[in-house]
C-alpha positions as CSV (number, residue, x, y, z in Angstrom):
1,M,96.8,98.3,76.3
2,N,99.4,96.3,74.5
3,N,100.4,99.3,72.4
4,I,100.9,101.4,75.5
5,K,103.0,98.7,77.2
6,S,105.2,98.3,74.2
7,K,106.2,101.9,74.5
8,L,107.7,101.4,78.0
9,N,111.4,101.9,77.9
10,S,112.9,98.4,77.7
11,Y,116.1,99.4,79.4
12,S,114.1,100.7,82.4
13,L,112.0,97.6,82.6
14,G,115.0,95.3,82.2
15,R,116.7,97.1,85.1
16,L,113.5,96.7,87.1
17,I,113.3,93.0,86.6
18,E,117.0,92.5,87.5
19,A,116.9,94.9,90.5
20,E,119.0,93.6,93.3
21,G,119.1,90.2,91.8
22,R,115.7,89.3,93.0
23,P,112.8,87.8,91.0
24,T,110.8,91.0,90.6
25,N,109.2,89.7,87.4
26,T,107.0,87.2,89.4
27,K,103.5,88.0,88.1
28,L,101.2,89.5,90.7
29,C,97.5,88.4,90.8
30,P,95.3,91.2,89.5
31,H,92.9,90.7,92.4
32,W,95.9,91.2,94.8
33,V,96.8,94.4,92.9
34,S,93.3,95.9,93.4
35,G,93.2,94.9,97.1
36,F,96.6,96.5,97.7
37,S,95.6,99.6,95.8
38,D,92.4,99.8,97.9
39,A,94.8,100.1,100.9
40,E,97.7,102.1,99.5
41,S,96.9,103.9,96.2
42,S,95.6,107.4,95.5
43,F,93.6,108.8,92.6
44,S,94.2,112.6,92.5
45,V,93.9,115.5,90.2
46,R,96.2,118.5,90.6
47,I,94.9,121.9,89.3
48,T,97.5,124.6,88.7
49,R,97.8,127.9,86.9
50,D,99.3,127.7,83.4
51,K,99.2,130.8,81.2
52,N,100.0,128.6,78.2
53,R,96.7,126.8,78.5
54,K,93.6,128.2,76.8
55,A,91.6,128.4,80.0
56,G,94.7,129.3,82.0
57,W,94.8,126.1,84.1
58,R,96.6,122.8,83.9
59,I,94.7,119.7,84.9
60,S,97.0,116.9,86.0
61,P,95.5,113.5,87.0
62,V,97.8,111.0,88.6
63,F,97.5,107.4,90.0
64,T,100.0,106.9,92.8
65,I,101.2,104.3,95.2
66,E,103.7,105.5,97.8
67,L,105.4,103.1,100.2
68,N,108.3,103.0,102.7
69,N,111.5,102.1,100.9
70,R,111.7,98.8,102.7
71,D,109.0,97.7,100.1
72,I,110.9,98.9,97.1
73,I,110.9,95.4,95.5
74,L,107.2,95.1,95.8
75,L,106.6,98.5,94.3
76,K,108.8,97.6,91.4
77,R,106.8,94.4,90.9
78,I,103.6,96.6,90.7
79,W,105.3,98.8,88.1
80,A,106.2,95.7,86.1
81,F,102.6,94.4,86.5
82,F,101.1,97.6,84.9
83,G,104.0,98.0,82.5
84,V,103.5,101.8,82.4
85,G,104.3,104.8,84.5
86,S,107.3,105.9,86.4
87,F,109.2,105.1,89.6
88,T,111.1,107.3,92.0
89,E,112.9,107.2,95.3
90,R,112.5,110.2,97.6
91,K,115.0,111.5,100.3
92,N,112.4,111.0,103.0
93,G,112.7,107.2,102.8
94,K,109.6,106.8,100.5
95,V,109.4,105.1,97.1
96,V,106.7,106.2,94.6
97,Y,105.1,104.5,91.6
98,Y,103.0,106.9,89.6
99,V,101.1,107.1,86.3
100,Q,100.1,110.5,84.8
101,S,99.9,110.0,81.0
102,F,96.3,110.4,79.8
103,A,96.9,107.5,77.4
104,N,98.3,105.2,80.1
105,L,95.6,106.1,82.5
106,T,92.9,105.6,79.9
107,E,94.2,102.4,78.3
108,V,95.8,100.6,81.3
109,I,95.0,101.9,84.8
110,I,91.2,102.5,84.3
111,P,90.5,99.3,82.5
112,H,92.3,97.3,85.2
113,F,90.1,98.8,88.0
114,N,87.0,98.4,85.9
115,K,87.7,94.7,85.5
116,Y,89.0,94.2,89.1
117,P,87.1,96.7,91.1
118,L,88.1,98.5,94.3
119,L,85.9,97.6,97.3
120,T,86.4,100.5,99.7
121,K,85.0,104.0,99.5
122,K,88.1,104.8,97.4
123,R,86.1,103.4,94.5
124,A,84.0,106.6,94.5
125,D,87.2,108.6,94.0
126,F,88.2,106.3,91.2
127,I,84.8,106.8,89.5
128,L,85.1,110.6,89.8
129,F,88.7,110.3,88.5
130,T,87.4,108.5,85.4
131,Y,84.9,111.3,84.8
132,I,87.7,113.8,84.7
133,I,89.8,111.7,82.4
134,K,87.0,111.4,79.9
135,L,86.6,115.2,79.9
136,L,90.3,115.7,79.4
137,N,90.3,113.2,76.5
138,T,87.7,115.4,74.8
139,K,89.6,118.6,75.5
140,E,86.9,120.0,77.7
141,Q,89.5,121.7,79.9
142,A,90.2,124.2,77.1
143,T,86.9,126.1,77.8
144,M,85.7,127.7,81.0
145,V,82.6,125.7,80.9
146,G,84.5,122.4,80.7
147,L,87.0,123.6,83.3
148,Q,84.1,124.3,85.7
149,K,82.8,120.8,85.1
150,I,86.2,119.4,86.1
151,I,86.3,121.7,89.2
152,D,82.9,120.5,90.3
153,I,84.0,116.9,90.0
154,R,87.3,117.5,91.7
155,A,85.5,119.2,94.6
156,S,83.9,115.9,95.4
157,M,87.1,113.9,95.4
158,N,89.3,113.0,98.4
159,K,89.4,116.0,100.7
160,G,87.8,118.3,98.2
161,L,89.3,121.6,96.9
162,S,92.1,123.3,98.6
163,S,91.4,126.6,100.3
164,H,93.2,128.4,97.5
165,L,91.0,126.8,94.8
166,K,87.9,127.5,96.8
167,I,88.7,131.2,96.6
168,V,89.6,131.1,92.9
169,F,86.5,129.1,92.0
170,P,83.8,130.4,94.4
171,N,81.0,129.0,92.3
172,A,82.2,125.4,92.6
173,N,79.3,123.0,93.0
174,P,80.5,119.6,94.1
175,I,78.7,116.8,92.3
176,A,77.2,113.9,94.3
177,R,79.7,111.2,95.1
178,P,78.8,107.9,93.6
179,I,77.1,105.4,96.0
180,I,79.3,102.3,96.3
181,D,77.3,99.1,96.8
182,F,79.4,96.4,98.4
183,E,79.0,93.2,96.4
184,G,81.3,90.9,98.4
185,I,85.0,90.0,98.3
186,P,85.6,88.7,94.8
187,H,88.7,86.6,95.4
188,P,91.0,85.7,98.4
189,N,93.9,87.5,96.8
190,W,91.9,90.8,97.0
191,L,91.8,90.3,100.7
192,V,95.4,89.3,101.0
193,G,96.5,92.4,98.9
194,F,94.4,94.6,101.2
195,I,96.0,93.0,104.2
196,D,99.5,93.5,102.7
197,G,98.6,97.2,103.0
198,E,96.4,97.4,106.1
199,G,96.9,94.2,108.1
200,C,99.0,93.6,111.2
201,F,100.3,90.4,112.9
202,Y,100.6,91.3,116.6
203,V,102.1,89.3,119.5
204,A,101.9,90.6,123.1
205,T,103.6,89.3,126.3
206,K,102.1,90.3,129.6
207,K,103.0,89.5,133.1
208,N,100.7,87.2,135.1
209,K,100.7,84.9,138.0
210,S,101.5,81.7,136.1
211,K,104.6,79.6,136.8
212,L,106.7,81.5,134.2
213,G,105.1,84.8,135.0
214,I,104.3,85.7,131.4
215,R,101.2,85.2,129.2
216,V,101.5,85.2,125.4
217,A,98.6,86.7,123.4
218,M,98.2,86.8,119.6
219,A,96.0,89.0,117.4
220,F,95.5,89.6,113.7
221,T,94.1,93.0,112.7
222,I,93.0,95.0,109.7
223,S,92.5,98.7,110.1
224,Q,90.5,101.1,107.9
225,H,88.7,104.4,108.0
226,S,85.3,104.2,109.8
227,R,83.5,104.9,106.5
228,D,84.3,101.4,105.5
229,Y,82.6,99.7,108.5
230,L,80.4,97.6,106.2
231,L,83.5,96.2,104.4
232,M,85.1,95.3,107.8
233,S,81.9,93.6,109.0
234,K,81.7,91.6,105.8
235,I,85.3,90.3,106.4
236,I,83.9,88.7,109.5
237,S,81.5,86.6,107.5
238,Y,84.1,85.9,104.8
239,L,86.6,84.5,107.2
240,S,84.0,83.1,109.7
241,C,85.8,84.7,112.6
242,G,86.7,87.9,114.3
243,N,84.9,91.1,115.3
244,V,85.0,94.8,114.5
245,E,86.2,97.4,117.0
246,R,85.8,101.2,117.0
247,P,88.7,102.8,118.9
248,K,87.5,105.7,120.9
249,G,88.3,109.1,119.6
250,R,89.5,107.9,116.2
251,S,87.8,107.7,112.8
252,E,88.9,104.1,112.4
253,V,87.4,100.6,112.5
254,R,89.4,97.5,113.1
255,F,88.7,93.9,112.2
256,V,90.3,91.8,114.9
257,V,90.9,88.1,115.6
258,Y,92.0,87.3,119.1
259,K,91.0,83.6,119.5
260,F,94.0,81.4,119.0
261,N,91.9,78.6,117.5
262,D,90.6,81.0,114.8
263,I,94.1,82.2,114.1
264,W,95.4,78.6,113.9
265,V,92.5,77.2,111.8
266,K,91.3,80.1,109.7
267,I,93.9,82.9,109.5
268,L,97.2,81.1,109.0
269,P,95.9,78.7,106.3
270,L,94.7,81.7,104.2
271,F,98.2,83.1,103.9
272,K,99.8,79.7,103.3
273,K,97.5,79.2,100.3
274,Y,97.5,82.8,99.1
275,P,100.9,84.3,100.2
276,L,101.5,87.9,101.2
277,Q,103.8,89.7,98.7
278,G,105.4,92.6,100.7
279,V,107.7,92.8,103.7
280,K,104.7,92.0,105.9
281,K,105.3,88.4,104.8
282,A,108.3,88.3,107.2
283,D,106.0,89.3,110.1
284,F,103.6,86.6,109.1
285,L,106.3,83.9,109.0
286,D,107.4,84.9,112.6
287,F,103.7,85.0,113.6
288,N,103.3,81.5,112.2
289,E,106.3,80.2,114.1
290,I,105.0,81.6,117.3
291,A,101.6,80.0,116.7
292,K,103.3,76.7,116.2
293,L,105.1,77.0,119.5
294,I,101.8,77.9,121.2
295,E,100.0,75.0,119.5
296,N,102.7,72.6,120.8
297,K,102.5,74.1,124.3
298,S,106.1,75.2,124.0
299,H,105.1,78.6,125.5
300,L,104.6,76.8,128.8
301,N,108.4,76.1,129.2
302,P,111.3,78.6,129.5
303,E,113.0,77.6,126.3
304,G,109.8,78.0,124.2
305,L,108.9,81.3,125.8
306,K,112.4,82.6,125.1
307,K,112.0,81.7,121.4
308,I,108.6,83.5,121.3
309,C,110.0,86.6,122.9
310,L,113.0,86.7,120.5
311,L,110.7,86.3,117.5
312,K,108.3,89.0,118.8
313,T,111.2,91.5,119.3
314,G,112.1,91.3,115.6
315,M,108.5,91.7,114.3
316,N,106.8,94.9,112.9
317,K,108.7,98.0,114.0
318,G,111.4,95.9,115.5
319,R,112.4,94.3,112.2
320,V,115.6,95.4,110.4
321,H,115.0,95.6,106.6
322,L,118.0,95.2,104.4
323,R,118.1,97.0,101.1
């Protein structure tokens, strides 16, 4: 791993560390990196025709994290954490960190996720990804037999084979996806990293018949695909609060905390001890300020309510992110 990292272009890494004059070299916790990767990363394998290859096909595995450009600093910190790979900005407002070198995947990316495992069903895709990397490292793709092994594994990853590949490889036989046993959340920073990707701090103001005519409600949520219902339910016991909802007509489950006392006593202290790392931290800070106003009963007077409405307006999609 050290040999691979030493090959990273020092000029590129130096520019990364100095980007925009911010401390992007602050070391990320490896548990946080795995939690965030559970939320935002992708392990994929592209299969394309290449007449220069012995079997006529190029196999291109890649580990990717793609974010909105408002989180460019965070993505550069992840790049610095791994010390390998490449970084690019796209015209669609997205920034992408990716690793596609067999050596970098074998010596850096795979060892990290073996030591600090993914917890969602994405771990099954990671395991299948490692199977393909092993076959590539032994040049199995150079024979039709080896190529078919790779196709069968790829057919079980993510959304399976494309319609084109299904036609080209009609005998593809997807292997069984690995069964992922949930062994518990290993560290608070895994959860914080996951929340940096999938969490939301929400404040609602609704009309009612009180003196001020407005009621303030707070909620903390984590959303995930319904296949990870078990993980969401385990977060309830881990944080000792909340419940899991299943929105109608959607393949989604949502861990939700509505009770203000749980937010005040259990949720806010978590992020004060284990800070968020991305732009979502700004939403948390506003959420925390609103919680303080409510705890002090300031939401029951016009001035306090005005402060809450102002903070709420600038949260989430209402926030202006400066590059």
